[in-house]
C-alpha positions as CSV (number, residue, x, y, z in Angstrom):
1,X,51.3,90.2,122.5
2,X,54.0,92.9,122.5
3,X,56.7,90.3,123.5
4,X,55.9,88.2,120.4
5,X,56.2,91.3,118.2
6,X,59.6,92.3,119.8
7,X,61.2,88.9,119.3
8,X,61.6,89.2,115.5
9,X,63.1,92.7,115.9
10,X,65.6,91.5,118.5
11,X,66.6,88.5,116.3
12,X,66.9,90.9,113.3
13,X,69.1,93.3,115.2
14,X,71.3,90.5,116.5
15,X,71.6,89.1,113.0
16,X,72.5,92.5,111.5
17,X,75.1,93.0,114.2
18,X,76.7,89.7,113.6
19,X,76.7,90.3,109.8
20,X,78.3,93.7,110.3
21,X,81.0,92.2,112.5
22,X,81.7,89.3,110.1
23,X,81.4,91.1,106.8
24,X,81.1,94.8,107.4
25,X,84.6,95.7,106.3
26,X,84.2,94.1,102.9
27,X,80.5,95.0,102.4
28,X,80.5,98.6,103.5
29,X,84.0,99.7,102.5
30,X,83.0,101.1,99.1
31,X,84.5,104.5,99.8
32,X,86.9,105.3,97.0
33,X,90.6,105.2,97.8
34,X,92.8,108.3,97.8
35,X,93.4,109.5,94.3
36,X,96.8,109.1,92.8
37,X,97.2,112.8,92.3
38,X,96.9,113.5,96.0
39,X,98.6,110.4,97.3
40,X,102.1,112.0,97.9
41,X,100.5,114.7,100.0
42,X,98.4,112.2,101.9
43,X,101.3,109.9,102.6
44,X,103.5,112.9,103.6
45,X,100.9,114.0,106.1
46,X,100.5,110.5,107.4
47,X,104.3,110.3,107.8
48,X,104.5,113.6,109.7
49,X,101.6,112.6,111.9
50,X,102.8,109.0,112.5
51,X,99.6,107.7,111.0
52,X,99.1,104.1,109.9
53,X,96.4,101.9,108.4
54,X,95.8,104.2,105.5
55,X,94.6,102.9,102.1
56,X,96.3,104.9,99.3
57,X,97.1,104.8,95.7
58,X,100.1,106.3,94.0
59,X,103.4,105.6,92.2
60,X,107.1,105.9,92.6
61,X,110.4,104.9,91.3
62,X,112.3,101.8,92.4
63,X,115.5,102.9,94.1
64,X,116.6,99.5,95.5
65,X,115.5,95.9,95.1
66,X,115.9,93.9,98.3
67,X,116.1,90.2,98.8
68,X,112.7,88.4,99.2
69,X,111.5,87.9,102.8
70,X,111.0,84.1,103.0
71,X,110.2,83.8,106.7
72,X,106.5,83.1,107.1
73,X,104.5,84.5,104.2
74,X,106.9,85.3,101.4
75,X,107.2,88.9,100.3
76,X,108.9,90.6,97.4
77,X,110.6,93.7,98.9
78,X,111.9,96.9,97.4
79,X,112.3,100.6,98.1
80,X,110.1,103.0,96.2
81,X,110.8,106.7,96.1
82,X,107.7,108.9,95.7
83,X,107.9,112.1,93.6
84,X,107.8,114.0,96.9
85,X,111.1,112.3,97.9
86,X,109.7,110.1,100.7
87,X,110.9,106.5,100.5
88,X,108.6,103.5,101.2
89,X,109.5,99.9,101.8
90,X,107.1,97.9,99.6
91,X,106.3,94.4,101.1
92,X,104.3,92.6,98.4
93,X,103.0,89.2,99.5
94,X,104.0,86.7,96.8
95,X,102.1,83.9,98.4
96,X,98.9,85.7,97.5
97,X,99.9,87.6,94.3
98,X,102.4,87.2,91.5
99,X,105.8,88.9,91.9
100,X,106.8,91.7,89.6
101,X,109.3,89.8,87.4
102,X,112.8,91.3,86.6
103,X,112.1,94.3,88.9
104,X,115.0,96.7,88.7
105,X,116.2,100.1,89.9
106,X,114.6,102.9,87.9
107,X,111.3,101.0,87.2
108,X,108.2,103.1,87.8
109,X,105.7,101.2,90.0
110,X,102.1,102.1,90.8
111,X,100.4,100.8,93.9
112,X,97.2,100.5,95.8
113,X,97.9,99.4,99.3
114,X,97.9,100.2,103.0
115,X,100.4,102.6,104.4
116,X,102.1,101.9,107.8
117,X,104.2,104.6,109.4
118,X,107.9,103.9,110.2
119,X,110.7,106.3,111.1
120,X,112.3,105.7,107.7
121,X,109.3,106.7,105.7
122,X,106.8,103.9,105.9
123,X,105.8,100.5,104.6
124,X,103.3,99.8,101.8
125,X,101.6,96.4,102.2
126,X,98.2,94.8,101.4
127,X,99.3,95.1,97.7
128,X,97.3,92.0,96.9
129,X,93.8,90.6,97.0
130,X,92.3,89.7,100.3
131,X,91.3,86.0,100.2
132,X,88.8,86.6,103.1
133,X,87.2,89.6,101.4
134,X,87.6,91.8,104.6
135,X,90.1,94.3,103.3
136,X,90.2,96.4,100.1
137,X,92.1,94.5,97.5
138,X,95.5,96.0,96.6
139,X,97.8,95.8,93.7
140,X,101.1,96.8,92.1
141,X,101.4,97.9,88.5
142,X,104.4,98.2,86.1
143,X,104.2,99.1,82.4
144,X,100.5,98.6,82.4
145,X,100.6,95.1,83.9
146,X,98.9,94.7,87.2
147,X,100.1,92.2,89.9
148,X,97.2,91.4,92.3
């Protein structure tokens, strides 16, 4: 009789494990992102510690607009200087989100994305929605208009 009672429990645990592995990142990642007020300090610490895969929000000033990367997924690329002085390469996937039109040096751009460490400061990516729903959606924002 105990074997019959254990079978639903085992099936339930197996199903829960499968669901966690399949959808866990999207379903259980409701923790808030780093606040914009603290983002420079968080990114500075990540840079100093060579840390990557960090979801952050913040803003900076465009210091250089680069040509689009058209190999594979297309990306709008530009350099963004944070108020702290750290420079990030922003790689915004324009196959999944609209580009920021007429982007130019001096524009103030807000972001929600994933920071990846590089020797030059870092790369900001995942600044778009995730069509699979497994990663926190990101965005870029200029003059109150959001590009996601």
